[in-house]
C-alpha positions as CSV (number, residue, x, y, z in Angstrom):
1,X,0.1,0.3,0.2
2,X,2.8,2.6,1.1
3,X,2.1,5.5,-1.1
4,X,-1.1,5.2,-2.1
5,X,-2.3,4.8,2.2
6,X,-0.1,8.7,2.2
7,X,-2.7,9.8,0.2
8,X,-6.4,9.1,2.0
9,X,-8.9,11.7,2.7
10,X,-12.5,11.9,3.7
11,X,-14.4,14.6,1.9
12,X,-15.6,17.3,4.8
13,X,-18.9,17.4,2.7
14,X,-20.4,14.4,2.0
15,X,-17.8,12.1,4.3
16,X,-17.0,9.5,2.1
17,X,-13.0,8.5,2.5
18,X,-11.0,8.8,-1.1
19,X,-7.9,8.7,-2.7
20,X,-5.9,12.2,-3.5
21,X,-4.0,10.1,-6.4
22,X,-4.8,7.9,-9.1
23,X,-2.8,6.2,-11.6
24,X,-3.2,9.2,-14.0
25,X,-3.6,12.5,-12.5
26,X,-3.3,14.1,-9.0
27,X,-7.4,14.5,-7.3
28,X,-8.1,18.0,-5.2
29,X,-11.5,17.2,-5.3
30,X,-14.5,15.2,-4.2
31,X,-15.6,12.5,-6.6
32,X,-18.7,12.2,-5.7
33,X,-19.9,16.0,-4.8
34,X,-16.8,17.8,-5.9
35,X,-16.1,19.3,-2.5
36,X,-12.6,20.8,-2.6
37,X,-13.5,20.2,1.2
38,X,-11.4,17.9,3.2
39,X,-9.7,15.9,6.6
40,X,-6.7,14.1,5.5
41,X,-6.4,10.6,7.2
42,X,-3.4,9.7,8.7
43,X,-2.2,5.7,8.6
44,X,-0.3,4.4,10.9
45,X,2.3,2.1,9.2
46,X,1.8,-1.2,11.8
47,X,5.1,-2.8,10.7
48,X,5.9,-7.0,11.0
49,X,5.3,-7.8,14.3
């Protein structure tokens, strides 16, 4: 997962989670409601324990 998990966002308007990076372009707005208001999701790596 690595880089993809670092780009997860939650839309501040409709609340869905989406990635700000696709394979072809950078996404700066919610794919559903087109809102640019979002919160970053901090993902902590668990490690290999």
